[in-house]
MIBABA-370609 format. One line per 2 residues: their letters; for each residue x, y, z of C-alpha. Coordinates in pm, 1 decimal, padded with zeros to 6 digits. Layout:
<nodes>
A	X/Y/Z; ...
</nodes>
This chain:
<nodes>
MQ	00206.8/-08478.1/-06430.4; 00430.8/-08677.4/-06199.6
LV	00326.8/-08917.1/-05904.5; 00444.5/-08921.2/-05522.4
VP	00368.5/-09244.6/-05446.8; 00401.9/-09479.3/-05056.9
AV	00704.2/-09711.8/-05103.7; 00523.7/-10060.0/-05007.8
FD	00870.9/-10227.3/-05026.1; 00806.9/-10528.3/-05296.7
ES	01033.7/-10472.0/-05569.5; 00766.9/-10672.8/-05834.0
FL	00589.2/-10333.7/-05760.5; 00860.6/-10098.6/-05901.4
DD	00845.0/-10347.5/-06239.8; 00475.1/-10387.2/-06245.9
TA	00467.7/-09967.3/-06264.3; 00718.6/-09919.2/-06461.7
DV	00464.2/-09747.2/-06725.3; 00322.9/-09533.0/-06414.3
PI	00487.6/-09141.3/-06404.6; 00618.5/-09170.0/-06081.0
TH	00925.3/-08888.4/-06012.9; 00985.2/-09097.6/-05667.1
LY	00914.0/-09291.2/-05406.7; 00872.2/-09200.0/-05014.4
GS	00902.9/-09438.2/-04685.7; 01109.0/-09557.1/-04417.2
LP	01233.7/-09846.5/-04168.8; 00932.4/-09895.6/-03984.7
DD	01084.9/-09792.7/-03639.1; 01252.3/-09461.8/-03705.1
PS	01024.6/-09173.2/-03639.0; 00768.8/-09034.8/-03845.4
LR	00406.4/-08955.7/-03885.9; 00288.6/-09313.8/-03866.6
ES	00267.5/-09584.6/-03629.9; 00535.1/-09802.7/-03695.4
GW	00303.8/-10141.6/-03625.6; 00077.0/-09998.7/-03933.8
LP	00386.6/-09987.9/-04197.5; 00524.5/-10231.2/-04427.7
KT	00827.1/-10451.5/-04268.9; 01141.8/-10401.7/-04394.8
DP	01537.9/-10394.5/-04273.6; 01803.5/-10183.2/-04360.1
DG	01948.9/-10439.4/-04622.7; 01577.3/-10458.0/-04815.8
LA	01526.1/-10124.4/-04790.8; 01876.2/-10022.8/-04969.9
RY	01805.1/-10268.2/-05259.8; 01461.2/-10138.0/-05312.8
VA	01600.9/-09765.9/-05355.3; 01890.5/-09899.2/-05612.7
RA	01595.7/-10080.6/-05777.1; 01440.4/-09729.9/-05797.3
KD	01683.4/-09574.7/-05907.2; 01758.6/-09804.1/-06223.3
QG	01430.0/-09701.4/-06292.1; 01490.6/-09291.5/-06261.9
RG	01270.7/-09312.0/-05968.2; 01395.2/-09143.4/-05629.4
FF	01364.5/-09214.3/-05305.7; 01270.1/-08978.9/-05056.0
YA	01314.1/-09121.7/-04684.2; 01018.9/-09028.7/-04445.5
LN	01162.0/-08825.6/-04106.5; 00895.4/-08655.7/-04041.0
AG	00758.8/-08656.3/-03669.9; 00674.1/-08322.5/-03582.0
CL	00859.8/-08362.1/-03239.9; 01103.2/-08545.7/-03111.8
GN	01108.7/-08438.2/-02750.8; 01404.7/-08281.3/-02830.7
EE	01624.9/-08582.0/-02838.6; 01777.7/-08381.3/-03183.1
FT	01944.4/-08139.8/-02950.8; 02138.4/-08399.7/-02749.4
SE	02458.7/-08539.6/-02854.1; 02329.6/-08919.8/-02834.2
GQ	02052.3/-08766.6/-03128.5; 02278.4/-08576.3/-03280.4
AW	02483.4/-08920.3/-03340.4; 02194.5/-09064.5/-03487.1
LV	02086.9/-08802.6/-03667.4; 02432.5/-08805.8/-03870.2
ER	02453.3/-09169.8/-03880.3; 02110.5/-09213.4/-04036.4
LG	02143.1/-08900.2/-04318.8; 02492.6/-09066.0/-04419.4
WL	02370.8/-09403.8/-04477.2; 02091.7/-09226.5/-04672.2
VD	02333.7/-09067.1/-04922.1; 02555.3/-09425.4/-04907.0
IG	02250.0/-09597.7/-05059.6; 02188.2/-09355.5/-05275.2
AQ	01851.4/-09181.5/-05155.4; 01735.6/-08886.0/-05321.6
GV	01616.9/-08721.0/-05016.7; 01446.9/-08741.6/-04664.1
VL	01146.5/-08606.9/-04552.0; 01140.6/-08351.9/-04241.0
AN	00878.4/-08156.4/-04041.4; 01118.8/-08018.3/-03763.5
PY	01299.4/-07691.9/-03893.0; 01617.8/-07726.9/-03735.4
LV	01644.0/-08062.0/-03901.3; 01554.7/-07866.0/-04231.4
AF	01894.0/-07645.4/-04181.4; 02049.6/-07953.2/-04004.7
AK	02072.3/-08185.0/-04282.8; 02124.2/-07878.0/-04551.5
AR	02456.4/-07797.8/-04378.0; 02556.1/-08133.8/-04274.2
FP	02455.9/-08326.9/-04614.0; 02405.5/-08054.7/-04908.1
DL	02422.1/-08399.0/-05145.0; 02083.1/-08464.3/-05004.6
QV	01767.3/-08299.6/-05112.8; 01505.3/-08204.1/-04809.3
AV	01119.1/-08210.7/-04858.1; 00945.9/-08065.1/-04591.4
ST	00643.6/-08238.8/-04467.1; 00293.2/-08182.2/-04504.8
AA	00342.1/-08173.6/-04110.8; 00494.7/-07886.9/-04110.0
CV	00158.5/-07666.1/-04236.0; 00291.9/-07461.6/-04515.7
DS	-00037.9/-07265.2/-04546.8; 00104.9/-06949.8/-04638.6
VD	00330.2/-06764.9/-04884.6; 00526.7/-06652.0/-04583.6
KA	00607.8/-06978.1/-04445.2; 00673.8/-07077.3/-04782.9
EY	00917.2/-06829.5/-04811.6; 01076.7/-06953.2/-04518.3
FD	01163.2/-07287.0/-04617.2; 01261.5/-07147.7/-04999.2
RR	01508.5/-06934.3/-04813.7; 01621.1/-07208.3/-04577.2
GA	01745.6/-07470.3/-04889.3; 01422.2/-07675.9/-04914.1
DV	01457.3/-07856.8/-05218.0; 01034.0/-07936.8/-05190.5
LY	00757.9/-07888.1/-05016.2; 00443.6/-08114.4/-04973.8
LP	00190.0/-07847.2/-04905.8; -00061.2/-07951.8/-04660.0
EY	-00403.0/-08120.8/-04793.5; -00588.0/-07807.0/-04659.7
VN	-00497.4/-07565.8/-04907.9; -00583.3/-07793.7/-05189.1
RD	-00893.6/-07567.3/-05302.2; -00736.0/-07236.9/-05185.9
FR	-00675.7/-07178.5/-05528.8; -00593.9/-06804.7/-05465.2
LL	-00303.0/-06926.4/-05220.6; -00178.2/-07216.9/-05454.2
KE	-00137.0/-06994.6/-05740.4; 00068.5/-06717.6/-05563.6
LR	00294.8/-06982.0/-05386.4; 00317.5/-07097.4/-05750.0
KR	00454.8/-06745.4/-05894.8; 00649.9/-06635.5/-05566.8
IS	00832.1/-06951.8/-05431.0; 01106.7/-07184.2/-05661.9
CR	01158.1/-07517.0/-05514.7; 00895.2/-07762.5/-05584.6
LI	00582.8/-07757.5/-05514.0; 00364.0/-08098.9/-05484.4
LL	00043.2/-08162.2/-05326.2; -00131.8/-08387.9/-05127.5
AN	-00433.4/-08564.0/-05312.1; -00601.6/-08862.3/-05135.4
VG	-00636.8/-08798.9/-04756.6; -00966.9/-08733.1/-04619.9
CL	-00909.2/-08576.8/-04310.6; -01137.7/-08249.0/-04229.6
LH	-01095.1/-07959.4/-04351.3; -00894.8/-07732.3/-04114.7
CS	-00950.0/-07983.1/-03856.7; -00886.1/-07860.5/-03483.6
LR	-00698.5/-08185.7/-03405.9; -00521.5/-08188.7/-03669.2
NF	-00176.6/-08095.4/-03509.5; -00297.4/-08284.5/-03182.9
HI	-00264.3/-08572.4/-03377.9; 00068.5/-08544.3/-03529.8
QA	00193.6/-08485.4/-03202.0; 00067.7/-08779.8/-03107.4
IS	00192.5/-08986.2/-03392.1; 00551.7/-08875.2/-03350.4
HS	00576.1/-09012.9/-02982.9; 00330.4/-09345.3/-03080.6
GK	00632.0/-09566.8/-03075.0; 00706.2/-09482.6/-02725.0
AQ	00316.3/-09480.4/-02586.5; 00354.4/-09827.0/-02778.3
QL	00617.6/-09931.8/-02535.5; 00358.8/-09861.8/-02259.6
GA	00071.9/-10031.2/-02404.3; -00089.3/-09669.1/-02422.9
YV	-00135.7/-09543.1/-02781.2; -00505.8/-09457.2/-02863.8
DY	-00570.5/-09303.2/-03188.8; -00867.9/-09076.5/-03035.9
SL	-00790.2/-08805.5/-03324.9; -00915.9/-09097.6/-03599.9
MW	-01161.1/-09192.0/-03400.4; -01327.3/-08838.4/-03349.8
CT	-01290.9/-08763.5/-03724.5; -01434.4/-09098.9/-03795.1
SE	-01780.5/-09065.6/-03581.3; -01805.4/-08665.2/-03720.7
KT	-01778.7/-08766.5/-04103.8; -02022.6/-09104.1/-04002.2
RD	-02285.9/-08868.9/-03813.9; -02211.2/-08594.6/-04103.1
PG	-02170.3/-08707.3/-04477.5; -02120.4/-08353.7/-04588.1
LM	-01790.9/-08351.9/-04372.9; -01651.3/-08581.2/-04636.4
LK	-01727.2/-08387.1/-04960.8; -01580.8/-08069.3/-04712.3
SP	-01281.0/-08292.1/-04689.6; -00980.8/-08169.3/-04905.1
WI	-00945.8/-08426.9/-05158.5; -00850.2/-08399.6/-05516.8
RP	-00986.8/-08656.0/-05752.0; -00816.0/-08824.5/-06046.6
ED	-01028.6/-08625.2/-06307.9; -00915.4/-08266.9/-06124.5
LG	-00554.2/-08289.8/-06169.3; -00565.7/-08106.0/-06465.2
VY	-00733.1/-07800.9/-06249.0; -00386.4/-07800.2/-06102.4
EA	-00166.5/-07872.5/-06378.3; -00321.2/-07508.0/-06534.8
MG	-00181.8/-07346.1/-06238.9; 00166.4/-07494.9/-06232.5
YD	00166.9/-07787.2/-06001.1; 00262.4/-08080.9/-06172.4
EF	00382.1/-08351.0/-05842.9; 00116.5/-08502.0/-05685.2
KL	00187.0/-08704.8/-05349.2; -00045.2/-09018.8/-05271.2
AG	-00099.9/-09061.9/-04912.5; -00098.5/-09497.7/-04797.1
RD	00260.5/-09588.4/-04682.7; 00065.5/-09817.1/-04400.7
MD	-00182.3/-09960.3/-04672.7; -00120.4/-10309.7/-04878.6
RP	00008.6/-10320.3/-05176.6; -00306.6/-10368.7/-05384.4
WV	-00445.1/-10060.9/-05177.2; -00129.2/-09852.3/-05339.1
ER	-00158.3/-10012.4/-05656.8; -00529.4/-09950.4/-05706.8
VT	-00434.4/-09581.4/-05601.8; -00146.9/-09535.3/-05847.0
RA	-00322.3/-09666.8/-06132.7; -00615.1/-09452.3/-06069.2
YA	-00418.1/-09136.1/-06062.7; -00227.2/-09238.5/-06349.0
AR	-00523.3/-09276.1/-06542.7; -00691.0/-08945.7/-06406.4
RH	-00984.3/-09150.0/-06398.9; -01181.6/-09384.2/-06133.6
DG	-01529.6/-09521.6/-06169.3; -01561.8/-09687.0/-05841.6
DL	-01668.5/-09547.0/-05491.7; -01396.7/-09235.6/-05409.8
NQ	-01353.7/-09446.3/-05066.9; -01098.0/-09647.8/-05241.4
LI	-00921.4/-09401.8/-05311.8; -00865.2/-09200.1/-05001.7
LG	-00726.9/-09240.5/-04703.3; -00905.5/-09206.4/-04411.6
FD	-01280.3/-09324.4/-04532.9; -01252.8/-09687.1/-04436.2
QM	-01022.5/-09917.5/-04265.7; -01113.6/-09776.5/-03904.7
EP	-01073.9/-10087.9/-03724.7; -01197.6/-10189.5/-03515.2
FG	-01508.8/-10097.3/-03645.7; -01508.0/-10198.2/-03974.9
NV	-01555.2/-09972.5/-04287.8; -01693.1/-09621.9/-04273.8
PV	-02066.4/-09734.8/-04417.0; -02131.6/-09430.4/-04638.0
RI	-02036.1/-09476.2/-05006.5; -01920.2/-09160.4/-05175.9
DN	-02007.2/-09260.9/-05579.7; -01689.6/-09089.4/-05774.3
RK	-01840.7/-09070.9/-06129.6; -02113.4/-08843.5/-05959.7
LD	-01906.6/-08598.6/-05809.8; -01788.9/-08412.4/-06222.6
GF	-01815.8/-08041.4/-06207.7; -01772.7/-08046.7/-05812.4
ID	-01422.6/-07877.3/-05769.6; -01601.5/-07585.0/-06040.1
FF	-01742.9/-07379.2/-05725.1; -01435.2/-07341.6/-05511.6
HK	-01274.9/-07103.8/-05797.1; -01578.3/-06876.2/-05695.7
KH	-01578.8/-06944.3/-05355.5; -01236.9/-06773.5/-05272.7
DC	-01132.0/-06857.1/-04908.8; -01349.2/-07158.0/-04695.6
RL	-01153.6/-07064.7/-04378.4; -01408.7/-06824.0/-04286.8
GC	-01664.3/-07123.5/-04256.1; -01962.5/-07274.4/-04470.8
RD	-02189.4/-06994.9/-04275.6; -02492.3/-06987.8/-04539.5
CH	-02332.1/-07176.6/-04790.3; -02481.3/-07489.3/-04843.6
YC	-02329.8/-07635.5/-05121.8; -02086.0/-07917.7/-05002.4
DD	-02431.0/-08010.5/-04780.0; -02609.4/-08008.3/-05113.3
WV	-02422.3/-08242.9/-05343.0; -02452.0/-08527.9/-05038.7
ET	-02786.7/-08599.7/-05217.3; -02582.0/-08618.6/-05549.1
AV	-02306.5/-08814.6/-05509.5; -02381.2/-09031.2/-05132.1
RF	-02483.7/-09306.9/-05047.1; -02532.7/-09519.0/-04720.2
EG	-02460.7/-09901.1/-04641.3; -02549.0/-10025.9/-04323.6
DA	-02685.8/-09749.7/-04009.2; -02434.4/-09456.8/-04036.1
LA	-02571.8/-09353.1/-03730.4; -02496.8/-09663.0/-03543.0
YS	-02177.7/-09706.8/-03668.7; -02077.2/-09363.4/-03552.4
GR	-02236.4/-09421.0/-03215.8; -02038.4/-09693.2/-03152.2
IT	-01776.1/-09508.3/-03195.5; -01898.9/-09229.5/-02989.5
RT	-01959.4/-09457.7/-02686.0; -01538.8/-09562.3/-02715.8
LA	-01438.4/-09185.3/-02732.1; -01693.2/-09098.6/-02457.5
RY	-01526.3/-09384.9/-02237.5; -01154.0/-09251.4/-02263.9
EQ	-01259.8/-08889.4/-02231.3; -01428.7/-08972.9/-01896.0
GA	-01137.6/-09181.5/-01811.6; -01313.7/-09504.6/-01762.2
FR	-01031.4/-09731.2/-01888.3; -00812.0/-09885.8/-01682.0
HR	-00676.4/-10124.5/-01929.9; -00361.1/-10143.5/-02163.4
SG	-00502.6/-10016.3/-02513.6; -00352.2/-10156.4/-02788.6
F	-00562.9/-09965.4/-03047.1
</nodes>
């Protein structure tokens, strides 16, 4: 088992996790286009990032640079955009980065053609959720596919992908998105343009607010969310998956280190909330008042070997809802918490705000 871990750009983190099986780290300069709003990311500069890459390389660990915005506004087809891409990708080669994470299919082809020594990882934002899509990127020379989190419990698909795709396949373990979320692609595009939105003072993470409100209103959705527990990594290893990506490059070092240690140890004795991105830290509303006892989820995953396709909807299946009574507890008034977010959403949806939002 190998882990792919977010870079917190603290070189002592690399030393303190020297015993952890990390195949590569990933991150970016905060102002480059990626799937995180720049204000959330750890601060570093080109020299600091170059030192971090070199230190990781000395330890036998790679570094993949995240340029995985879902949309660049077609700037990649302008002369200025092309010049910037050549400069940025060339710099990555110069500092010894192992690869680059991309969501844009054109940029995958561009990077492979212009910088063949730079490995390309296809982002979860590319939604590689079928054999056909995976084969497309495999043929285009992609070295790594980060599979989207919502395929984690589609065991039939995972088995076929592993049999038919030659490049590395990496599963995203700890994202708390709603299963088959209708807002997923919208959220990706909104974050991709968050830099310009911040300049306007108008960035609103509408999708995150809506998602959090729904999960608090119906905690069963948190169990339906397709995370992978540290204890269940072996289920995927048995199918031939041995690399697992940990999300959280917008989180602080203690959070990243706790999650990394838990997955390396294949066990966590606290709340699952402490490991899953999107189950807590909902500013300005505070933590979600729903806690999931990780130890009480032993055996939860077994059912999904039998249910082949959750894309058909729950219908008469109440499996996840039944586990709420076993593993979920409430701290505070969950409905009141959900109501505060719902009222905020209503103001946005009705156009009843007239201020420059910094949320």
